[in-house]
mmCIF file of the C-alpha atoms, coordinates in Angstrom:
data_MODEL
# 
_entry.id   MODEL 
# 
loop_
_atom_site.group_PDB 
_atom_site.id 
_atom_site.type_symbol 
_atom_site.label_atom_id 
_atom_site.label_alt_id 
_atom_site.label_comp_id 
_atom_site.label_asym_id 
_atom_site.label_entity_id 
_atom_site.label_seq_id 
_atom_site.pdbx_PDB_ins_code 
_atom_site.Cartn_x 
_atom_site.Cartn_y 
_atom_site.Cartn_z 
_atom_site.occupancy 
_atom_site.B_iso_or_equiv 
_atom_site.pdbx_formal_charge 
_atom_site.auth_seq_id 
_atom_site.auth_comp_id 
_atom_site.auth_asym_id 
_atom_site.auth_atom_id 
_atom_site.pdbx_PDB_model_num 
ATOM 1  C CA . UNK A 1 1  ? -22.561 25.047 -6.241  1.00 0.00 ? 1  UNK A CA 1 
ATOM 2  C CA . UNK A 1 2  ? -25.680 25.706 -7.798  1.00 0.00 ? 2  UNK A CA 1 
ATOM 3  C CA . UNK A 1 3  ? -27.927 23.218 -9.687  1.00 0.00 ? 3  UNK A CA 1 
ATOM 4  C CA . UNK A 1 4  ? -31.372 23.896 -10.902 1.00 0.00 ? 4  UNK A CA 1 
ATOM 5  C CA . UNK A 1 5  ? -33.854 20.376 -11.278 1.00 0.00 ? 5  UNK A CA 1 
ATOM 6  C CA . UNK A 1 6  ? -37.025 19.305 -12.499 1.00 0.00 ? 6  UNK A CA 1 
ATOM 7  C CA . UNK A 1 7  ? -38.995 16.988 -11.272 1.00 0.00 ? 7  UNK A CA 1 
ATOM 8  C CA . UNK A 1 8  ? -42.396 15.187 -12.460 1.00 0.00 ? 8  UNK A CA 1 
ATOM 9  C CA . UNK A 1 9  ? -44.134 16.347 -8.924  1.00 0.00 ? 9  UNK A CA 1 
ATOM 10 C CA . UNK A 1 10 ? -43.811 17.989 -5.547  1.00 0.00 ? 10 UNK A CA 1 
ATOM 11 C CA . UNK A 1 11 ? -43.251 14.671 -4.365  1.00 0.00 ? 11 UNK A CA 1 
ATOM 12 C CA . UNK A 1 12 ? -41.427 13.338 -6.079  1.00 0.00 ? 12 UNK A CA 1 
ATOM 13 C CA . UNK A 1 13 ? -39.064 16.002 -4.806  1.00 0.00 ? 13 UNK A CA 1 
ATOM 14 C CA . UNK A 1 14 ? -40.075 15.523 -1.459  1.00 0.00 ? 14 UNK A CA 1 
ATOM 15 C CA . UNK A 1 15 ? -39.787 11.901 -1.664  1.00 0.00 ? 15 UNK A CA 1 
ATOM 16 C CA . UNK A 1 16 ? -35.654 11.974 -3.070  1.00 0.00 ? 16 UNK A CA 1 
ATOM 17 C CA . UNK A 1 17 ? -35.341 14.682 0.092   1.00 0.00 ? 17 UNK A CA 1 
ATOM 18 C CA . UNK A 1 18 ? -36.982 12.454 2.369   1.00 0.00 ? 18 UNK A CA 1 
ATOM 19 C CA . UNK A 1 19 ? -35.433 8.991  1.331   1.00 0.00 ? 19 UNK A CA 1 
ATOM 20 C CA . UNK A 1 20 ? -31.868 10.480 1.591   1.00 0.00 ? 20 UNK A CA 1 
ATOM 21 C CA . UNK A 1 21 ? -32.152 12.784 4.896   1.00 0.00 ? 21 UNK A CA 1 
ATOM 22 C CA . UNK A 1 22 ? -31.704 15.386 2.946   1.00 0.00 ? 22 UNK A CA 1 
ATOM 23 C CA . UNK A 1 23 ? -32.080 18.795 4.916   1.00 0.00 ? 23 UNK A CA 1 
ATOM 24 C CA . UNK A 1 24 ? -31.661 22.106 5.016   1.00 0.00 ? 24 UNK A CA 1 
ATOM 25 C CA . UNK A 1 25 ? -28.211 21.587 6.044   1.00 0.00 ? 25 UNK A CA 1 
ATOM 26 C CA . UNK A 1 26 ? -26.691 20.340 3.384   1.00 0.00 ? 26 UNK A CA 1 
ATOM 27 C CA . UNK A 1 27 ? -28.526 23.585 1.067   1.00 0.00 ? 27 UNK A CA 1 
ATOM 28 C CA . UNK A 1 28 ? -29.868 25.317 1.054   1.00 0.00 ? 28 UNK A CA 1 
ATOM 29 C CA . UNK A 1 29 ? -33.155 24.617 -1.207  1.00 0.00 ? 29 UNK A CA 1 
ATOM 30 C CA . UNK A 1 30 ? -35.608 27.587 -3.460  1.00 0.00 ? 30 UNK A CA 1 
ATOM 31 C CA . UNK A 1 31 ? -38.873 26.059 -4.487  1.00 0.00 ? 31 UNK A CA 1 
ATOM 32 C CA . UNK A 1 32 ? -39.691 27.441 -7.719  1.00 0.00 ? 32 UNK A CA 1 
ATOM 33 C CA . UNK A 1 33 ? -43.181 25.087 -9.027  1.00 0.00 ? 33 UNK A CA 1 
ATOM 34 C CA . UNK A 1 34 ? -44.192 24.013 -12.154 1.00 0.00 ? 34 UNK A CA 1 
ATOM 35 C CA . UNK A 1 35 ? -41.669 26.646 -14.721 1.00 0.00 ? 35 UNK A CA 1 
ATOM 36 C CA . UNK A 1 36 ? -42.387 24.697 -17.830 1.00 0.00 ? 36 UNK A CA 1 
ATOM 37 C CA . UNK A 1 37 ? -42.540 21.724 -19.311 1.00 0.00 ? 37 UNK A CA 1 
ATOM 38 C CA . UNK A 1 38 ? -45.472 20.645 -16.503 1.00 0.00 ? 38 UNK A CA 1 
ATOM 39 C CA . UNK A 1 39 ? -42.101 19.709 -14.019 1.00 0.00 ? 39 UNK A CA 1 
ATOM 40 C CA . UNK A 1 40 ? -41.482 21.061 -10.345 1.00 0.00 ? 40 UNK A CA 1 
ATOM 41 C CA . UNK A 1 41 ? -38.494 23.576 -10.946 1.00 0.00 ? 41 UNK A CA 1 
ATOM 42 C CA . UNK A 1 42 ? -36.153 23.692 -7.755  1.00 0.00 ? 42 UNK A CA 1 
ATOM 43 C CA . UNK A 1 43 ? -32.721 25.073 -7.270  1.00 0.00 ? 43 UNK A CA 1 
ATOM 44 C CA . UNK A 1 44 ? -30.123 24.394 -4.614  1.00 0.00 ? 44 UNK A CA 1 
ATOM 45 C CA . UNK A 1 45 ? -27.627 26.000 -3.763  1.00 0.00 ? 45 UNK A CA 1 
ATOM 46 C CA . UNK A 1 46 ? -25.520 22.237 -2.295  1.00 0.00 ? 46 UNK A CA 1 
ATOM 47 C CA . UNK A 1 47 ? -22.873 23.203 1.108   1.00 0.00 ? 47 UNK A CA 1 
ATOM 48 C CA . UNK A 1 48 ? -20.671 19.814 0.657   1.00 0.00 ? 48 UNK A CA 1 
ATOM 49 C CA . UNK A 1 49 ? -21.758 18.549 -3.039  1.00 0.00 ? 49 UNK A CA 1 
ATOM 50 C CA . UNK A 1 50 ? -24.546 16.976 -5.040  1.00 0.00 ? 50 UNK A CA 1 
ATOM 51 C CA . UNK A 1 51 ? -26.117 12.755 -4.297  1.00 0.00 ? 51 UNK A CA 1 
ATOM 52 C CA . UNK A 1 52 ? -25.439 11.006 -6.930  1.00 0.00 ? 52 UNK A CA 1 
ATOM 53 C CA . UNK A 1 53 ? -28.973 10.249 -6.814  1.00 0.00 ? 53 UNK A CA 1 
ATOM 54 C CA . UNK A 1 54 ? -30.240 13.688 -8.019  1.00 0.00 ? 54 UNK A CA 1 
ATOM 55 C CA . UNK A 1 55 ? -28.295 14.038 -11.132 1.00 0.00 ? 55 UNK A CA 1 
ATOM 56 C CA . UNK A 1 56 ? -30.641 12.018 -13.450 1.00 0.00 ? 56 UNK A CA 1 
ATOM 57 C CA . UNK A 1 57 ? -33.076 15.035 -12.482 1.00 0.00 ? 57 UNK A CA 1 
ATOM 58 C CA . UNK A 1 58 ? -30.653 18.039 -13.229 1.00 0.00 ? 58 UNK A CA 1 
ATOM 59 C CA . UNK A 1 59 ? -30.957 20.849 -16.487 1.00 0.00 ? 59 UNK A CA 1 
ATOM 60 C CA . UNK A 1 60 ? -28.574 22.714 -17.802 1.00 0.00 ? 60 UNK A CA 1 
ATOM 61 C CA . UNK A 1 61 ? -30.336 24.301 -20.705 1.00 0.00 ? 61 UNK A CA 1 
ATOM 62 C CA . UNK A 1 62 ? -30.409 27.373 -19.023 1.00 0.00 ? 62 UNK A CA 1 
ATOM 63 C CA . UNK A 1 63 ? -29.920 31.126 -20.655 1.00 0.00 ? 63 UNK A CA 1 
ATOM 64 C CA . UNK A 1 64 ? -28.356 32.689 -17.209 1.00 0.00 ? 64 UNK A CA 1 
ATOM 65 C CA . UNK A 1 65 ? -29.701 32.440 -14.324 1.00 0.00 ? 65 UNK A CA 1 
ATOM 66 C CA . UNK A 1 66 ? -32.457 31.412 -15.210 1.00 0.00 ? 66 UNK A CA 1 
ATOM 67 C CA . UNK A 1 67 ? -35.885 32.740 -12.929 1.00 0.00 ? 67 UNK A CA 1 
ATOM 68 C CA . UNK A 1 68 ? -34.089 32.336 -9.982  1.00 0.00 ? 68 UNK A CA 1 
ATOM 69 C CA . UNK A 1 69 ? -30.673 32.589 -8.456  1.00 0.00 ? 69 UNK A CA 1 
ATOM 70 C CA . UNK A 1 70 ? -28.246 32.661 -4.763  1.00 0.00 ? 70 UNK A CA 1 
ATOM 71 C CA . UNK A 1 71 ? -26.490 36.268 -4.290  1.00 0.00 ? 71 UNK A CA 1 
ATOM 72 C CA . UNK A 1 72 ? -23.182 35.842 -5.465  1.00 0.00 ? 72 UNK A CA 1 
ATOM 73 C CA . UNK A 1 73 ? -23.626 32.524 -7.136  1.00 0.00 ? 73 UNK A CA 1 
ATOM 74 C CA . UNK A 1 74 ? -24.199 32.286 -10.825 1.00 0.00 ? 74 UNK A CA 1 
ATOM 75 C CA . UNK A 1 75 ? -25.708 28.607 -12.337 1.00 0.00 ? 75 UNK A CA 1 
ATOM 76 C CA . UNK A 1 76 ? -23.678 26.383 -13.576 1.00 0.00 ? 76 UNK A CA 1 
ATOM 77 C CA . UNK A 1 77 ? -19.882 27.869 -11.879 1.00 0.00 ? 77 UNK A CA 1 
ATOM 78 C CA . UNK A 1 78 ? -18.182 26.337 -8.793  1.00 0.00 ? 78 UNK A CA 1 
ATOM 79 C CA . UNK A 1 79 ? -17.482 28.806 -6.421  1.00 0.00 ? 79 UNK A CA 1 
# 
């Protein structure tokens, strides 16, 4: 599943990944940097489902795929 997230900083994103032992085996990560609202944006294509702790950072107010997509996947659709 393709999801989009915003964090207060890159460090917050990296800490969350470390806390929950998330690596490239859990999904594909695209770190987009600061795109809006002075937040650090990250797109994730999850392999086995998203950890519950990530839900509070999800964003939904993106038109289409936004500034990034994963080939063959559309934002907010289960493939």
